[in-house]
C-alpha positions, 0 to 999 in steps of 0.5 A: 760402523759409524756413518760419515756426516758429509755426503759425497757423489762418485761420478765415475766408478766401474762397480759392475767390473769383475774386480768387485765381484768378490766383495761388492756388498762390502765395497758399498758398506765401506762407501756409505761409512765414508759418506759416499752414497751416490754413484754413476756406473759408466760402461766401456762395452755392450756387455758392461753396459748391461751389467751397469744397468742391472746394478743400477736397477738393483740399488738405490743411489746408483745410476748407469751410463751406457757406451763403448770405450775408445779401446773397443771402438772397432766394436762400435757398429751400427748394430751395436749403436742400436743395442746401446740405444735400447739400453739407454732408454732404461729409466736408470740410465743417465748418460752415454759413455764412456766414449772419447779418444785414447791416443796414449794406448792406441788400442784402436785405430784413431779413425775408428776411435773418432767414428765411434765418438761421433756415433756416440755423440749423435746417440746422446743428441737423439736421446737428449742425454749428457755424454761421459768422455774418456780423453787421454793424450787427445784433448785438442782432437777430442774437443774439436770433435765435440764442437763439430758434432754439436755435443754442446747441445747435451753437455757432459763431463770429461772424466778423470780430467788431467789436462791444463786450465785452457783445456778446462776453459774450452770444455766448459765453453762446450757445456762440459764439466771436468771430473777430478780423480785420484791423480790430483793427490800425486806429488807431481800433479801441480799442473792439474792442481792449477787447472782445478783451481781455475775450473768454475765451481758449477763445472766441477765433479769428483770421481774414483774411477774405481777400480783404477787410479787409487789416490795417495796413499792407496796408489798401488792397490784396487781403488774403491768409492771409500777413497773418494773423500781423499780425492775431494780433500785434495781438490779442496786443498787446491782450491783453498776451501773446506772439504765439506764444501767440495762434497756439497758442490760436486754432488749438486753439480752431478745431480744437475748434470745427470738430471737427478732429484 
């Protein structure tokens, strides 16, 4: 299969998940053929963090982030944070997260989610690592906590950003970037497309969130990094620039955010 000339950086892909156990090598091969050559694997639990680190250690072009998702906030004990810190000292770990708030599913009490987020912001500041933030139906609350807890000191990214231009401006003022995923390809995403036009060029990333949030026309199937160019093309269309420009820009931004060569 011929290799794609345009190179993309998937800043958020859960390639350590069981959803890829049967064909992980083929997934990486399809990604390479599509020009997707760099990946950050964000974890959502201690167990996933260990798997992400192991995968990053085994492959060139792959880095890990370690963290506890808001759905599992009740498991973010002091002992768990200590274990995360040990994992985060691995040289292939480039961020803390994904952490954040999810008031859409509310699988953990809000107080527990907020406490877990605060603990992981403190960990990121202690280790001087950026944060990967999950935020759903909680942008005002999440951004307020990031401000109050001093997250601007290390910065980070709001992954799968779906809010409006005002939220994007607030995030950027807090030293955070906005990463755009498959929903920008959906017909009803006009508000998101407007927000994408307003995000400063140096604060824009793209991601798959694989295996979730497949872009059109793959919406009802498992997502994978080979689909990232479809999302990048939708971002490019929203901003009125060539997709190659978005590929280069977002790859540069990701390398800077995660402090990569």
